[in-house]
C-alpha positions, -999 to 999 in steps of 0.1 A, spaced: 481 831 -355 508 806 -373 541 812 -375 556 795 -402 595 783 -400 612 762 -427 642 736 -411 654 711 -430 631 699 -457 600 702 -442 575 732 -431 571 736 -398 538 755 -384 533 768 -345 500 768 -335 489 791 -305 477 759 -286 512 738 -280 509 720 -315 534 724 -340 521 715 -377 546 692 -396 535 671 -427 500 678 -428 500 666 -392 492 681 -356 516 671 -334 526 682 -294 559 706 -296 575 681 -276 570 652 -307 586 678 -336 618 660 -341 603 623 -337 580 631 -361 604 649 -383 628 619 -375 601 597 -394 590 618 -423 632 623 -431 641 584 -429 604 573 -446 589 601 -468 566 572 -481 555 567 -447 521 588 -444 521 601 -486 492 576 -491 470 584 -462 430 579 -465 417 601 -442 417 640 -445 400 647 -411 426 663 -391 414 649 -358 414 617 -378 451 622 -392 465 632 -358 450 604 -338 467 580 -362 501 599 -358 493 598 -321 488 559 -324 520 560 -351 541 576 -324 526 549 -296 536 517 -318 568 529 -319 570 534 -279 563 504 -275 588 491 -308 615 507 -285 611 484 -255 628 454 -245 616 422 -256 614 413 -214 593 447 -209 563 434 -231 536 405 -232 530 381 -259 494 401 -257 510 437 -260 529 421 -288 498 409 -303 484 445 -301 507 465 -314 510 437 -349 473 446 -348 475 482 -347 502 481 -373 478 463 -399 452 490 -387 479 514 -393 491 500 -429 451 496 -438 445 538 -437 472 542 -465 502 543 -440 535 529 -455 549 515 -425 576 485 -436 604 500 -422 584 499 -386 569 466 -396 604 447 -398 614 463 -364 586 444 -349 589 414 -362 627 417 -353 611 424 -320 588 396 -316 614 372 -329 641 382 -294 607 380 -273 610 341 -287 636 339 -285 641 353 -250 613 330 -237 633 300 -251 663 306 -237 644 312 -200 632 281 -205 664 261 -212 682 277 -185 649 267 -160 659 236 -172 691 238 -167 689 251 -134 668 220 -125 693 196 -142 718 213 -116 696 209 -83 693 173 -92 731 164 -100 743 184 -68 712 162 -53 735 131 -66 762 147 -58 756 152 -21 743 114 -19 777 100 -39 796 120 -10 778 107 17 781 72 6 819 77 -1 818 93 36 804 58 52 827 32 31 857 57 42 847 54 77 841 12 69 875 8 55 891 25 87 870 2 110 884 -22 88 921 -15 88 919 -6 129 943 -27 144 927 -45 172 938 -43 207 946 -68 231 913 -64 251 896 -66 218 914 -100 212 907 -121 242 
């Protein structure tokens, strides 16, 4: 039994199995708002989608939602390999007809942030190494100065009678 309700501009069809039909995709009820926002902000997203089989379309939508979840992660939460996999997944989705220029830009921004973060981390490690080296130099200078001070005190001390005789 389908219950059809039109909310905003996209009709929603509730199915008896915990899924909802939205813009030709069957999604879990928990994902309705995400999918709705995708189509509200980017209505062109699935206009040219070639697969017509419902199961295949649903699998692609799930893949798209998974990819969006990845793009939402912080750069430090992703490895370079995971980012490359995300780029390949994006290419696969575009290859079947999804229009995802908006997501491609976000993924590119994430990749740039990741590279900057890695470069910044390497630079910070280099600065830490230099600080340690400079501390060692400073410590050696402090020891040398203390030795000079001790010798200066010794050289400037008055001699006693016993020292002279």
